[in-house]
N, C-alpha and C positions, 0 to 999 in steps of 0.2 A: 301761354300758360294761364293767363287770366281767364280766357274762354274755357279752358279745361277745368279750372277750379269752379267756375260758375256752373258748367254743365253738371259736374259731380254733386254740387250742393243742391241743385234743383232736381235733377233726374232721380237720384237714388232714394231719397226719402219718400217720394211719391211712389216709386216703383216698389219698394219694400213694403210700404204700408198697404198698397192696393193688393199685392199678392197675398199678404198675410190675412187681409180682410176677406178676400174672395175664396180662400181655400175651403173653409167649412161648407160653402155653398156648392163648390164643385164636387164635393164628395158624393153628391146626389145627382150629378150630371153625367151625361155621356161624354166620351172624348171630344166629339164634335162641339158640344155645347161648352165644354171646358175651354176649348180653343177660342170660341167666340166671346166668352165672358171674361177670360183672364189673359191669355197670351196675346190676342190681337189688340186689346186696349193698351197694354204696356208697350207693345211694339209701336203703335201709333204715337204713344208718349215719347218713346225713344227717338223716333224719326223727327218729331217736333222739337225736342230738346237739342238734338244734334244740329238741326238746321238753324234754330234761332239763337242758341247759346254757344255752340262750338263752331258754327259756320260750315257745317258739313251737310251737303245735299246729296242726292243720289239720282242716277239715271239708269233705267232698265231697258234693254233692247233685246230683240230676238224672240218676242212672244209668238211671232208668226211661225217660228220653228217648232213649237210645242204641239205634238199631235194629240188628237182626241183619245180619250181612254187612259188606261193605266200606263205609267211610265216610271223609269228610274232616273232620278236627277243626280248626276255626279258633279259636285261642286268643290273647287279648291277651298281651302280654309285659312283665312288670314286674321280674322278678328271675331269678336262676339256679334258683329253686325249681321252677318249672314245666318247666324243661328236664330235670329229674331225675324228677319225680313220675309222669309218664306211663309210665315204664318199668315201674312196678309195677301200673299200671292196665290195660294192654293187652299182649297177647302178640305180636301181629304188626303192628308199626307202623314205617313209614318216616318219619323226621323231616326236614323241610326245614331246612337250616342255611345260614349264610353261608359262602362258599367259604374265607374267611380262617381259619376254625376248623381246616381241614385242615392248616394250617401249624404249628399248636401242637404242641410235642413231646409224645409219648405220647398225649395226648388226641386229636390229629388222626388218629393211626393207629387209635384206637378208633372214631372216627366213620366211617372207611372200613370197618372190620370189621363195624360195626353196620348197614351198608347205608343210611346217610343220603343225602339228596339235596342236594348242595352247589350253590348258585347264586351267580353273580357280581352283586352289587348295583350295581356300577358300570356294568353294561351291561344295561339293562332288557330289550331285545329278546332278547339271548342268554340272559338269565336265564329268560324265559318259555319259550323253546325247550327249554332244559335241563330245566326243571320239568315240562313236558308229556311229554318223552321218558322221563325216569326215573319220573315219576309214573305213566304208563301201564304201564311195566314192573313197577313195584311193585304196582299194582292187579291186573294180570294174574296176579301171583304170590300173590294172595290177601291182600295187605297193605292196611291202612288207612293214611291219610297224616295226619300232624300238621304244620300250618303256622301260623306266627305272622304274620298278615297286617299287623301294624304294621311289620314289616321290621326293627325293632330294639326294644330295651327302652325303655320310657317311664316317666315318673313317674306317681304315682297320679292326679293331677288334670290331666295333660297329654292333650289329645286329638290323636292322631296319625292322619292319613288312612290308610285301609287300602289296601294295594297291590293291584294287579289280579290277582296270581298266584292267589289263592284262587278268584276267579271263573273264571279260565282253566281251572283244574283241574276245577271244578264243571261247566263246560260241556263240557269234553273227555271226562271220565270218566262223566258222567251218573250220579253216585251222590250220596247225601245229604251235606249239610254240617251238622255239629253245632257250633253256636257254643258256645264255652266261655269263661267269664269268671273271672278270678282277681284277687284283690286283694293279692297277695304283697308288692307294693311298700310297703304300710303297715307291714310288719314287717321286710323285707329290701330296702331301696331299691337302686336302680341304682348300682353302684360304691360302695356304702356299707359301711363296716366295722361300723357300729353295728347291732345287731339289737334290735328293739323287741318285747317280749313281747306275746302275744295269739294270735289264731286266724286263720290264712289260710283263706279261703273259695274253693273252686273249684266252679263251678256249670255243669252241662251243660244247655243250652237245648233246646227242641224242634227236631228236624231240619228243615232247609230242603230240601224235596224237589226233584228235578230239574225243569226246565221254565221257570224264571223267566228274564227277560232281565236285563241287567246292572244297570239302575236298580232293578228290583224286588228283585233279590237283595241289593244293598247297603243298600237301605232296610230290608229285613227284618233283615239281619245287624246293622246299626248300631242298630236299635231294640232288639234283644235285648241288645246290649252296654250301651246307655244304661240300660235297665231294671235290669240287674245293677248298674251303677254306683250307681243310686239306692238299691237294696236294701241293698248292702253299706256304704253311707255312713251308714245309720241307727244 
């Protein structure tokens, strides 16, 4: 608990101050430059504070499984950690987020500047249409897409049914989907103040190439996630 208090006292004041200070500058920047000037520095600050004050490090494996060119990354969602870390792993990435995040002060403005894809989870049909429209636009501009197919953050042992949006993108864009599994919830749980020391694992699985039907796709995707669950529980 002392580590958790120390982390919050040190991380958040700098994080909030930097984001507020940089926003006027990013109004005149491209999404790519906004990423470099704002999101990446605070992500590195987060990684530093987690390691040195909360005792949480990370290990990323499977980079060799990521093909060249545009891809769709489908990652499970357990904490805020994975919403940050991808910003320092990929240069040209459009992140699918829930529409409500755009209403948050300052952070919502950043999501707009970063070119995120907001969807309305309360209207599934409208959400799919929006996802395909802006997903196609992002892909045509050379961007890969990050989507959390759980739809929301889940606890470590909670099995959440994957939403159909990831398959809709896969079928529409006809580009590979790379499953990514993270166990961040073991150390930074959903809505949890307490941070538990240890190592967060992020693993990229072999790409799912275009051409599978819906049942085949989710069978493969779910199998990759289940295998990762077993490995990280050892």
